[in-house]
PyMOL commands that place a pseudoatom at each C-alpha (Angstrom):
pseudoatom trace, name=CA, resn=THR, resi=1, chain=A, elem=C, hetatm=0, pos=[136.615, 260.243, 189.758]
pseudoatom trace, name=CA, resn=GLY, resi=2, chain=A, elem=C, hetatm=0, pos=[134.389, 262.332, 192.322]
pseudoatom trace, name=CA, resn=GLN, resi=3, chain=A, elem=C, hetatm=0, pos=[131.951, 263.260, 189.461]
pseudoatom trace, name=CA, resn=PRO, resi=4, chain=A, elem=C, hetatm=0, pos=[128.476, 262.040, 189.096]
pseudoatom trace, name=CA, resn=PHE, resi=5, chain=A, elem=C, hetatm=0, pos=[127.801, 259.552, 186.415]
pseudoatom trace, name=CA, resn=ASP, resi=6, chain=A, elem=C, hetatm=0, pos=[126.788, 261.256, 183.145]
pseudoatom trace, name=CA, resn=LEU, resi=7, chain=A, elem=C, hetatm=0, pos=[124.022, 259.279, 181.814]
pseudoatom trace, name=CA, resn=ASP, resi=8, chain=A, elem=C, hetatm=0, pos=[123.590, 261.443, 178.451]
pseudoatom trace, name=CA, resn=ALA, resi=9, chain=A, elem=C, hetatm=0, pos=[127.291, 261.143, 177.574]
pseudoatom trace, name=CA, resn=PHE, resi=10, chain=A, elem=C, hetatm=0, pos=[127.047, 257.458, 178.234]
pseudoatom trace, name=CA, resn=ARG, resi=11, chain=A, elem=C, hetatm=0, pos=[123.865, 257.526, 175.840]
pseudoatom trace, name=CA, resn=GLN, resi=12, chain=A, elem=C, hetatm=0, pos=[125.954, 258.569, 172.915]
pseudoatom trace, name=CA, resn=VAL, resi=13, chain=A, elem=C, hetatm=0, pos=[128.837, 255.867, 173.027]
pseudoatom trace, name=CA, resn=ALA, resi=14, chain=A, elem=C, hetatm=0, pos=[128.146, 253.131, 170.761]
pseudoatom trace, name=CA, resn=LEU, resi=15, chain=A, elem=C, hetatm=0, pos=[128.522, 249.686, 172.274]
pseudoatom trace, name=CA, resn=TYR, resi=16, chain=A, elem=C, hetatm=0, pos=[128.979, 246.219, 170.868]
pseudoatom trace, name=CA, resn=ILE, resi=17, chain=A, elem=C, hetatm=0, pos=[128.483, 243.642, 173.710]
pseudoatom trace, name=CA, resn=TYR, resi=18, chain=A, elem=C, hetatm=0, pos=[128.735, 240.214, 172.537]
pseudoatom trace, name=CA, resn=VAL, resi=19, chain=A, elem=C, hetatm=0, pos=[129.353, 236.530, 173.843]
pseudoatom trace, name=CA, resn=GLY, resi=20, chain=A, elem=C, hetatm=0, pos=[129.732, 233.147, 172.627]
pseudoatom trace, name=CA, resn=GLY, resi=21, chain=A, elem=C, hetatm=0, pos=[126.394, 230.934, 172.866]
pseudoatom trace, name=CA, resn=ALA, resi=22, chain=A, elem=C, hetatm=0, pos=[128.569, 228.344, 174.558]
pseudoatom trace, name=CA, resn=ASP, resi=23, chain=A, elem=C, hetatm=0, pos=[130.621, 230.501, 176.819]
pseudoatom trace, name=CA, resn=THR, resi=24, chain=A, elem=C, hetatm=0, pos=[130.655, 229.177, 180.426]
pseudoatom trace, name=CA, resn=ASN, resi=25, chain=A, elem=C, hetatm=0, pos=[133.277, 231.495, 181.608]
pseudoatom trace, name=CA, resn=ASP, resi=26, chain=A, elem=C, hetatm=0, pos=[131.208, 233.547, 183.973]
pseudoatom trace, name=CA, resn=ALA, resi=27, chain=A, elem=C, hetatm=0, pos=[132.285, 236.958, 184.708]
pseudoatom trace, name=CA, resn=LEU, resi=28, chain=A, elem=C, hetatm=0, pos=[130.283, 237.491, 187.778]
pseudoatom trace, name=CA, resn=ASP, resi=29, chain=A, elem=C, hetatm=0, pos=[132.675, 238.171, 190.606]
pseudoatom trace, name=CA, resn=THR, resi=30, chain=A, elem=C, hetatm=0, pos=[130.985, 237.416, 194.059]
pseudoatom trace, name=CA, resn=ARG, resi=31, chain=A, elem=C, hetatm=0, pos=[134.288, 237.745, 195.841]
pseudoatom trace, name=CA, resn=GLY, resi=32, chain=A, elem=C, hetatm=0, pos=[133.778, 239.730, 198.969]
pseudoatom trace, name=CA, resn=MET, resi=33, chain=A, elem=C, hetatm=0, pos=[130.030, 239.999, 198.861]
pseudoatom trace, name=CA, resn=THR, resi=34, chain=A, elem=C, hetatm=0, pos=[127.658, 238.382, 201.917]
pseudoatom trace, name=CA, resn=ALA, resi=35, chain=A, elem=C, hetatm=0, pos=[125.861, 235.038, 201.208]
pseudoatom trace, name=CA, resn=GLU, resi=36, chain=A, elem=C, hetatm=0, pos=[122.849, 237.061, 201.507]
pseudoatom trace, name=CA, resn=GLU, resi=37, chain=A, elem=C, hetatm=0, pos=[123.938, 239.444, 198.612]
pseudoatom trace, name=CA, resn=ARG, resi=38, chain=A, elem=C, hetatm=0, pos=[125.616, 236.833, 196.237]
pseudoatom trace, name=CA, resn=ASP, resi=39, chain=A, elem=C, hetatm=0, pos=[122.349, 234.822, 196.488]
pseudoatom trace, name=CA, resn=ALA, resi=40, chain=A, elem=C, hetatm=0, pos=[120.244, 237.927, 195.746]
pseudoatom trace, name=CA, resn=ILE, resi=41, chain=A, elem=C, hetatm=0, pos=[121.991, 238.642, 192.649]
pseudoatom trace, name=CA, resn=CYS, resi=42, chain=A, elem=C, hetatm=0, pos=[122.188, 234.866, 191.782]
pseudoatom trace, name=CA, resn=GLN, resi=43, chain=A, elem=C, hetatm=0, pos=[118.464, 234.486, 192.150]
pseudoatom trace, name=CA, resn=TRP, resi=44, chain=A, elem=C, hetatm=0, pos=[117.986, 237.528, 189.661]
pseudoatom trace, name=CA, resn=LEU, resi=45, chain=A, elem=C, hetatm=0, pos=[120.491, 236.199, 186.994]
pseudoatom trace, name=CA, resn=SER, resi=46, chain=A, elem=C, hetatm=0, pos=[119.563, 232.589, 187.535]
pseudoatom trace, name=CA, resn=CYS, resi=47, chain=A, elem=C, hetatm=0, pos=[122.961, 231.678, 188.271]
pseudoatom trace, name=CA, resn=SER, resi=48, chain=A, elem=C, hetatm=0, pos=[124.142, 227.910, 187.870]
pseudoatom trace, name=CA, resn=SER, resi=49, chain=A, elem=C, hetatm=0, pos=[127.238, 226.031, 188.702]
pseudoatom trace, name=CA, resn=ASN, resi=50, chain=A, elem=C, hetatm=0, pos=[127.836, 225.673, 184.647]
pseudoatom trace, name=CA, resn=PRO, resi=51, chain=A, elem=C, hetatm=0, pos=[126.320, 228.674, 183.048]
pseudoatom trace, name=CA, resn=LEU, resi=52, chain=A, elem=C, hetatm=0, pos=[125.825, 229.476, 179.634]
pseudoatom trace, name=CA, resn=LEU, resi=53, chain=A, elem=C, hetatm=0, pos=[126.086, 233.160, 179.522]
pseudoatom trace, name=CA, resn=ALA, resi=54, chain=A, elem=C, hetatm=0, pos=[124.026, 233.817, 176.380]
pseudoatom trace, name=CA, resn=GLN, resi=55, chain=A, elem=C, hetatm=0, pos=[120.775, 232.590, 178.754]
pseudoatom trace, name=CA, resn=ARG, resi=56, chain=A, elem=C, hetatm=0, pos=[121.380, 235.841, 180.859]
pseudoatom trace, name=CA, resn=TRP, resi=57, chain=A, elem=C, hetatm=0, pos=[121.549, 238.206, 177.649]
pseudoatom trace, name=CA, resn=PRO, resi=58, chain=A, elem=C, hetatm=0, pos=[117.890, 239.111, 177.570]
pseudoatom trace, name=CA, resn=ILE, resi=59, chain=A, elem=C, hetatm=0, pos=[118.476, 240.404, 181.251]
pseudoatom trace, name=CA, resn=ALA, resi=60, chain=A, elem=C, hetatm=0, pos=[121.685, 242.152, 180.375]
pseudoatom trace, name=CA, resn=GLN, resi=61, chain=A, elem=C, hetatm=0, pos=[119.858, 243.909, 177.330]
pseudoatom trace, name=CA, resn=ALA, resi=62, chain=A, elem=C, hetatm=0, pos=[116.848, 244.740, 179.173]
pseudoatom trace, name=CA, resn=ILE, resi=63, chain=A, elem=C, hetatm=0, pos=[119.283, 246.891, 181.786]
pseudoatom trace, name=CA, resn=TYR, resi=64, chain=A, elem=C, hetatm=0, pos=[120.950, 248.485, 179.085]
pseudoatom trace, name=CA, resn=GLU, resi=65, chain=A, elem=C, hetatm=0, pos=[117.650, 249.297, 177.015]
pseudoatom trace, name=CA, resn=SER, resi=66, chain=A, elem=C, hetatm=0, pos=[116.161, 250.528, 180.255]
pseudoatom trace, name=CA, resn=VAL, resi=67, chain=A, elem=C, hetatm=0, pos=[118.628, 253.652, 180.456]
pseudoatom trace, name=CA, resn=GLY, resi=68, chain=A, elem=C, hetatm=0, pos=[118.164, 254.231, 176.663]
pseudoatom trace, name=CA, resn=ALA, resi=69, chain=A, elem=C, hetatm=0, pos=[121.999, 253.226, 175.871]
pseudoatom trace, name=CA, resn=ASN, resi=70, chain=A, elem=C, hetatm=0, pos=[123.430, 252.975, 172.120]
pseudoatom trace, name=CA, resn=ALA, resi=71, chain=A, elem=C, hetatm=0, pos=[124.086, 249.039, 172.545]
pseudoatom trace, name=CA, resn=GLN, resi=72, chain=A, elem=C, hetatm=0, pos=[124.090, 246.141, 170.215]
pseudoatom trace, name=CA, resn=PHE, resi=73, chain=A, elem=C, hetatm=0, pos=[123.916, 242.696, 171.536]
pseudoatom trace, name=CA, resn=LYS, resi=74, chain=A, elem=C, hetatm=0, pos=[125.015, 239.664, 169.705]
pseudoatom trace, name=CA, resn=VAL, resi=75, chain=A, elem=C, hetatm=0, pos=[125.015, 235.981, 170.437]
pseudoatom trace, name=CA, resn=TYR, resi=76, chain=A, elem=C, hetatm=0, pos=[127.444, 233.704, 168.573]
pseudoatom trace, name=CA, resn=PRO, resi=77, chain=A, elem=C, hetatm=0, pos=[125.997, 230.544, 168.842]
pseudoatom trace, name=CA, resn=GLY, resi=78, chain=A, elem=C, hetatm=0, pos=[128.207, 227.540, 169.289]
pseudoatom trace, name=CA, resn=VAL, resi=79, chain=A, elem=C, hetatm=0, pos=[131.016, 229.975, 169.979]
pseudoatom trace, name=CA, resn=THR, resi=80, chain=A, elem=C, hetatm=0, pos=[133.048, 229.313, 173.599]
pseudoatom trace, name=CA, resn=HIS, resi=81, chain=A, elem=C, hetatm=0, pos=[134.944, 231.618, 175.405]
pseudoatom trace, name=CA, resn=THR, resi=82, chain=A, elem=C, hetatm=0, pos=[136.987, 233.018, 172.196]
pseudoatom trace, name=CA, resn=ILE, resi=83, chain=A, elem=C, hetatm=0, pos=[136.885, 235.572, 169.330]
pseudoatom trace, name=CA, resn=THR, resi=84, chain=A, elem=C, hetatm=0, pos=[136.431, 234.287, 166.068]
pseudoatom trace, name=CA, resn=SER, resi=85, chain=A, elem=C, hetatm=0, pos=[137.422, 235.320, 162.673]
pseudoatom trace, name=CA, resn=GLN, resi=86, chain=A, elem=C, hetatm=0, pos=[133.594, 236.393, 162.325]
pseudoatom trace, name=CA, resn=MET, resi=87, chain=A, elem=C, hetatm=0, pos=[133.520, 238.013, 165.587]
pseudoatom trace, name=CA, resn=PHE, resi=88, chain=A, elem=C, hetatm=0, pos=[136.539, 240.269, 164.925]
pseudoatom trace, name=CA, resn=ASP, resi=89, chain=A, elem=C, hetatm=0, pos=[135.141, 241.143, 161.566]
pseudoatom trace, name=CA, resn=ASP, resi=90, chain=A, elem=C, hetatm=0, pos=[131.821, 242.085, 162.990]
pseudoatom trace, name=CA, resn=ILE, resi=91, chain=A, elem=C, hetatm=0, pos=[133.646, 244.265, 166.005]
pseudoatom trace, name=CA, resn=LEU, resi=92, chain=A, elem=C, hetatm=0, pos=[135.484, 245.949, 162.955]
pseudoatom trace, name=CA, resn=ALA, resi=93, chain=A, elem=C, hetatm=0, pos=[132.602, 246.728, 161.066]
pseudoatom trace, name=CA, resn=PHE, resi=94, chain=A, elem=C, hetatm=0, pos=[130.625, 247.989, 164.183]
pseudoatom trace, name=CA, resn=PHE, resi=95, chain=A, elem=C, hetatm=0, pos=[133.512, 250.510, 164.720]
pseudoatom trace, name=CA, resn=ALA, resi=96, chain=A, elem=C, hetatm=0, pos=[133.853, 251.455, 161.177]
pseudoatom trace, name=CA, resn=GLN, resi=97, chain=A, elem=C, hetatm=0, pos=[130.196, 252.243, 161.195]
pseudoatom trace, name=CA, resn=HIS, resi=98, chain=A, elem=C, hetatm=0, pos=[130.244, 254.073, 164.565]
pseudoatom trace, name=CA, resn=ARG, resi=99, chain=A, elem=C, hetatm=0, pos=[133.620, 256.580, 164.220]
for i in range(1, 99): cmd.bond("trace and resi %d" % i, "trace and resi %d" % (i + 1))
show_as sticks, trace
zoom trace
C-alpha cells in the first residue's frame, strides 16, 4: 500500500481466530522459500508431515499477544477442516459483540 503498518489501528480490530482440533490442513506455504528458510520456519513451528494445527496454537496466540492484538483464540476439539454449526454460532456471537 505504500504506507507503514499501523499497529495502533490493528489493535483496535477484534479478531476471532479458530481451528478444529483435528485439522491437518496446513496453511504454511513454503513455496518460493529456500530450504534453509523453510527448515528455520519449520523448526520454530515444529512442522510435521501430518500436522495438527491446534498444536501450534500457543505459538500463534503468543505472537498476537506480543503486539497487543485484540484477538480471541479458540480450538474446537475433534473438528477437522470444516466449519460446524457451533463454530458458525460462535462467530456470529463474536461479531455481534464487537460491532
